[in-house]
KOLLORO-310300 format. One record per residue (C-alpha): x, y, z. Coordinates in steps of 0.02 Angstrom, whole numbers, always signed. Each point is the difference from the previous one (the first is absolute). Example, Ala and Ser with C-alpha at 12.3 -4.5 7.8 and 13.67 -1.06 7.14 Angstrom:
2
     px     py     pz
   +615   -225   +390
    +69   +172    -33
# end
This chain:
524
     px     py     pz
   +185   +777  +1439
    -75   +128   -117
   +114    -57   -141
    -57   -178    +31
   -184    +46    -11
    +25   +101   -159
    +90   -142    -90
   -132   -124    +56
   -135   +120    -59
    +80    +11   -171
     -7   -189    -18
   -182    -11    +53
    -50   +137   -121
    +97    -85   -138
    -87   -167    +30
   -169    +83    -19
    +52    +74   -166
    +74   -166    -55
   -169    -80    +23
    -79   +132   -111
   +132    -15   -136
     -5   -179    -66
    +76    +52   -167
   +161    +69    +76
   +163    -97     +1
    +33    +12   +187
   +145   -118    +32
   +110   -131    -82
   -118   -116    -94
   -140   +132     +0
    -88    -54   +161
    +32    -91   +164
    -44   -165    -86
   +139    +33   -131
   -123    -35   -142
    +85   +118   -125
   -175    +27    -68
    -73   +173    -36
   -184    -46     -9
    -70   +158    -80
    +76   +122   -122
    -90   +134    -98
   +112    -17   -154
    +89   -168     -4
   -104   -152    -50
     +9   -143   -127
   -111   +104   -117
   +106   +158     +7
   +164    -96    -17
    -67    -71   -164
     -5   +178    -66
   +145   +118    -36
    +62   +138   +113
    +81    -88   +149
   +180    +60     +4
   +141    +78   +101
    -72   +160    +75
   +151    +57    +99
   +168    -48    +74
   +100    +85   +136
   +159    -16   +100
    -35    +16   +184
    +94   +115   +120
    +87   -154    +68
   +179    +61    +28
    +49   -178    +41
   +138   -109    -73
   -129   -140     +5
   -118    +82   -125
    -59   -171    -56
    -70    -42   +172
   -172    +78    -27
   -143    -74    +99
   -179    -16    -61
    -93   +166    +15
   -155    +37   +102
   -141    +86    -95
   -143   +119    +39
   -119    +16   -146
   -116   +132    +69
    +55   +135   +121
    -77   +169    +38
   +125   +118    +79
    +47   +182    +10
    +66    -13   -179
   -161    -72    -67
    -32   -174    -69
   +152   -112    -15
    +49   -175    -53
   +159    -36    +98
   +136   -130     -7
   +127    -19   +141
   +173    -70    -34
   +137    -46   +121
   +161    +98    -22
   +160     +9   +103
    -68     -4   +178
   -158    +90    -49
   -152    +13   -113
    -37    +93   -161
   -180    +45    -39
    -43    +11   -185
   -152    +68    -89
    -33   -161    -96
    -97    +85   -139
   +127   +136    -40
   +161    -90    +55
    +37   +151   +108
    +88     -8   +168
   -116    +63   +137
   +123    -19   +143
   +156    -91    +58
    +25    -38   +186
   +151    -79    +80
    +37    -56   +176
   +168    +20    +83
    +74   -172    +33
   +155    -56    +92
    +17   -169    -87
   +146    -28   -116
    -54   -115   -143
    +96   -164     -5
    -38    -71   -170
    +48   -182    -32
    -62   -129   -126
   -182    -33    +40
     -5   +144   +125
    -30   +165    -90
    +35   +107   +152
   -178    +65     +7
    +33   +180    -50
   -161    +12    -98
   -154    +10   +110
   -137   -129    -19
   -178    +66    +10
   -178    -43    +44
   -163    +89    +28
   -103    -64   +148
   -126   -126    -63
   -134   -123    +55
     +9   -189    +18
   -175    -22    -74
    -10    -70   -175
    -28   +147   -118
   -174    +11    -77
    -31   -107   -155
    +34    +83   -167
   -133   +111    -77
    +92    +23   -165
    +34   +184    +22
   +102   +117   +106
    -55   +155    +92
   -132   +114    -74
   -183     -3    -41
    -61   -176    -32
   -158    +45    -99
    -53   +148   -107
    -94   +144    +81
   -188     -7    -23
   -128   +139    -22
   -184    +14    -38
   -118   +122    -88
   -185     +5    +41
   -147    +17   -118
    -63   +176    -47
    -90    +89   +145
    +48   -144   +117
   +126    +98   +100
   +159    -67    +79
    +24   -187    -22
    +85     -5   +170
   -147    +82    +90
   -123   -108    -95
    +90   -159    +52
     +9    +57   +181
   -186    +45     +2
    -51   -169    -71
   +104    -91   +130
    -74   +101   +142
   -175    -34    -65
    +28   -187    -11
    +95    -16   +163
    -97    -50   +158
     +4   +118   +148
   +155    -20   +107
    -14   -105   +157
    +80    +53   +163
   +166    -80    +30
   +133     +1   +132
   +136   +126    -21
   +159    -87    -54
   +161    +50    +87
   +111   +116   -100
   +131    -89   -101
   +171    +70    -37
     +9    +63   -180
    +98   -101   -126
   +176    +71    -26
    +13   +104   -157
   +146    -32   -118
     +1   +187    -33
    +17    +50   +183
   +172    +65    +53
   +114   -138    +60
   +184    -42     +6
    +68   -126   -124
   +176    -64    +10
   +126   -108    -90
   +117   -104   +107
   +183    -26    -42
   +133   -113    +75
   +174    +77    -15
   +173    -80     +2
    +23    +33   +187
   -151   -109    +37
   -118   +141    +50
   -180    +13    -58
    -51   +173    -60
   -171    +74    -36
    -17   +137   -132
   -154   +100    -45
    -54    -40   -177
    -43   +182    -34
   +171    +78    +22
   +122   -131    +66
     +7    +76   +173
    +62   -119   +136
    -84    +66   +157
    +95   -115   +120
   +168    -90     +2
    +11   -177    -63
    -32   -147   +116
   +128   -140    +28
    -59   -156    -91
   +135   -118    -67
   +191     -5    +10
    +96   +113   -121
    +64    -66   -166
   -128   -139    -11
    -83    -58   -160
   -185    +36    +34
   -141    -48   -120
   -189     +6     +4
    -30   +143   +121
   -187     +2    +42
   -104    +90   +133
   -171    -49    +66
    -89     -8   +168
   +109   +138    +74
   +159   -100    -28
   +133    -14   -135
    +81   -161    -61
   +151    -38   -108
   +106   -150    -51
   +190     +0     +3
    +86   -116   -124
   +174    -46    -58
    +67    -20   +178
    +63   +180    -11
    +72    +97   +146
    -59    -49   +174
   -182    -16    -57
    +21   -173    -76
   -151    -83    -78
   -169    +30    +78
   -156   +105    +24
    -10   +159   +104
   -149    +93    +71
    -12   +175    +73
   -147    +59   +106
    -27   +179    -57
    -68    +57   +169
   +114    -86   +126
   +151    -11   -118
    +24   -178    +57
    +97   -106   -126
    -25   -187    -17
   +107   -118   -103
    -20   -175    -69
   +163    -72    -66
    +38   -146   -114
   +159    -99    -31
    -64    -32   -176
    -11   +121   -145
   -159   +102    -14
    -79    -36   -169
    -49   +134   -125
     +7   +188     -7
   -177    +55    +46
     +5    -39   +186
   -135    -88   +102
   -176    -27    -66
   -142    +46   +117
   -177    -72    +13
   -146   +107    +61
    +21    -44   +185
   +178    +69     -5
    +95   -165     +4
   +163     +7    -97
    +70   -140   -109
   +180    -14    -58
   +106   -130    -88
   +165    -44    +84
   +102   -135    -86
   -128   -136    -32
   -109    +51   +148
   -160   +102     -9
    -20    +96   +163
   -155    +83    +72
    +32   +146   +120
   -120    +94   +114
    -14   +187    -32
    +88   +115   +120
   +104   -113   +110
    +46   -117   -146
    -26   -159   +101
    +14   -156   -107
   -174    -72    -28
    +50   -145   -111
   +142    -63   -108
    -32   -116   -146
   +161    -92    -42
    -20    -46   -182
   +174    -70    -26
    +80    -15   -171
    +34   +152   -108
     +3   +170    +83
   -130   +133    -35
    +47   +131   -129
   -138   +129    +17
    -90    +99   +132
   -173    -72    +39
   -159    +72    -76
   -166    -10    +94
   -174     -2    -76
   -178    -51    +36
    -70   -158    -82
   -171    -74    +40
     -6    +95   +164
   +172    -59    +56
   +169    +86    +12
   +126    -83   -114
   +189    +24    -14
   +101    -36   -157
   +190     -3     -1
   +126    -54   -133
   +146   -120    +17
   +170     -8    -81
    -43   -168    -79
   -130    +80   -114
   -163    -33    +92
   -122   +102   +103
    -73    -59   +166
   -174    +44    +60
    -52    +11   +184
   -153    +46   +100
    +41   +133   +130
    -80    +60   +160
    +53    +66   +169
    -50   -153   +102
    +72   -145   -100
   +135    +93    -95
    +24    -86   -168
    -74   -156    -79
    +75    -66   -163
   -127    -18   -140
    +86    -28   -167
   +157    +21   -104
    +13    +45   -182
    +92   -105   -127
   +186    +37     -8
    +90    +74   -150
   +147   -115    -28
   +167    +86    -21
    -63   +172    +49
    -44    +97   +156
   -115   +139    +54
    +92   +165     +6
    +37    +68   +172
   -120   +138    +46
   -188     -7    +15
   -160    -69    -75
   -156    +85    -66
   -179    -55    +28
   -161    +65    -76
   -179    -49    -35
    -72    +18   -175
   -176    +65    -39
    -66   -179     -8
    +59    -31   +178
   +151   -110    -38
   +150    +22   +116
   +173    +12    -81
   +176    -11    +70
   +143    +65   -108
   +188    -20    +14
   +157    +34    -99
   +101   -153    -53
   +185    +14    -42
    +92   -109   -124
    -43   -115   -143
   -142   -126    +14
   -129    -91   -103
   -180    +40    +44
   -115   -142    +53
   -134    -36   -128
   -138    +57   +118
    +58   +181     -8
    -56   +125   -130
   +161    +64    -77
    +42   +138   -121
   +105   -112   -111
   +189    -10    -12
   +129    -71   +118
    +30    +77   +170
   +186    +36     +7
    +18   +136   +131
   -156     -2   +107
   -185    +40     +0
   -150    +51   +104
   -101   -152    +56
   -183    +13    +52
    -90   -132   +103
   -186     -7    +42
    -56    -46   +175
   -154   -110    -18
   -119    -91   +116
     -1   -188    -27
   -117    -94   +115
    +15   +133   +133
   +190    +10     -7
   +105   +139    -78
   +121    -57   -135
   +108    +74   -136
    -51    -14   -182
   +114    +50   -145
    -42   +169    -76
   +119    +80   -124
   +183    +34    -33
    +60   +160    -82
   +119    +11   -145
   +187     -6    +36
    +60   +142   +113
   +180    +31    +47
    +26    -13   +189
   -178    +56    +42
    -39    +84   +164
   -156    -34   +105
   -156    +63    -90
   -140   +115    +58
   -182     +6    -54
    -99   +158    -40
   -186    -21    -33
    +24   -164    -93
   +161    +48    -89
   +161    -87    +52
   +158   +107     -7
   +168    -88     -1
   +179    +62    -17
   +125    -90   -107
   +171    +52    -65
    +78    +10   -171
   +176    +31    -64
    +64   +132   -119
   +187     -8    -33
    +89     -6   +167
   -148    +66   +101
   -165    -69    +61
   -165    +92    +13
   -167    -40    +79
   -159    -33    -99
   -171    +18    +79
   -127   -125    -67
   -190    +12    +16
    -84   -171     -6
   -181    -50     -6
    -41    -68   +172
   -108   -142    -65
   +109    -65   -141
   +176    +69    +25
     +3    +72   -176
   +104   +157    -16
   -100   +159    -32
   +142   +127     +4
   +184    +22    +43
   +112   +150    +31
   +132    -45   -130
   +161    +99    +27
    -79   +139   +104
   +109    -40   +151
   +188    +20     +2
    +52   -118   +140
    -49   -169    +67
   -133    -28   +132
    +31    -31   +183
    -81   -119   +122
   -129   +119    +73
    -39    +97   -157
   -190     -5    -26
   -147    +94    +74
   -162    +69    -73
   -146   +115    +35
    -96   +147    -69
    +14    -60   -180
   +189    -17     +4
   +127   -140    +20
   +163    +47    +85
   +166    -81    -41
   +168    +28    +86
   +159    -47    -93
   +177    -35    +56
    +66   +173    -47
   -117    +84   +123
   -130    +58   -126
   -186     -5    +37
   -115    -30   -149
   -188    +22     -8
   -103    -83   -137
   -183    +39    -31
   -126    +89   -108
    +45   +185    -21
   -121   +122    +80
    -50   +175    -55
    +55   +148   +106
# end
């Protein structure tokens, strides 16, 4: 029982920290809504990307010790941590049945923790065997605060004042004048004592959660990688889990590819009772980011051509919208628009569907974007962000050759391999609709993009001789124009879950098991 309480306590503490850290990449797709949008960053912005200095700051090979070195999941990040070693910016990466904690500023390994597992990986096409742990930090289902344009730190300069000669302290003078002008206090009833607001600097336990190949969920302290209690049974061994997320004292994950005995579905684990619930589907689960969650905790997932709403915890089916036609190709993304919760999800026929979502009615179809003839949205996830003017954008990667409709702003040239496509969500007579935005220049097999403070980062691939290597592109979020690219800085091609960002850096994982960090160099 004590182990149970400790693990539950770690989750609760982590959720509180997640609510105070809206700039941290907590889970696949950044947040529970899978927005892939880092709202504030102290260094990355459209203005700074127009300058010089953004470059590769480090690359490392993880302590993976796995024959599946290419199977590296998206990291979880912690931009500001005060521990027994001082101030740290930490990045957590899944390795063979464990986690590696990295000092993200110095590219220095802080700790490596592994769990003993009994599962024997059974790798088959489409089922990687799950040796590499997938990670999350406990988060909140609330929409993160709107962007302020900057990351952590002082928002305004310090102010001081100097009084006139023989005037004395300006502080005392100001206090005296206020006391003189203020009326005498009137008696009032004594208000009941209120509990003090929690301090972010008070001692507390923070954890990173990892799902290992034997299907157990583990909790590691972010400070030193200590695992205070054994892992908890969650999903069957040798599954293909994606989109691990924890909120409301429960953890959730999707299993895809019909691997092992897990099949296709969504799983939940109550961190206090250890009760596991499972929703299964005979159809393929769409995307790689897992379910999207709206603020009340309701989960949404694409299965075949159905959009399904599930209740948190027990995973009862709230509603199923049977769209028919082409299957979905991405995980859903949730966002707020005109006071409503909207869901966007891409299809294999090259269009994006838009729904209104809530816990009582489930899903209501609103609109569909125009279709790109002869091309399809890449399997994976979408990104959604709101620009400083208040416009809502939805971004996706398109694979293959296509001709852009005339309504789109393009960068010139024919699209032969793929591109990033940006749609605006607009209000027309009280109804949400899609409006063409922009299309990037040609990108070879692009992966789903992410957005950092108004800058869109996208991964494409290029060829050199008999090998391929990834190129990171930074695009202006309003026009799609390229501001920077990484050239030949990376030595291998990108993988499906390769992008994350936070703390002034963009993280890229490549097929050879290398982790790259791009950003503005800092002084030490």
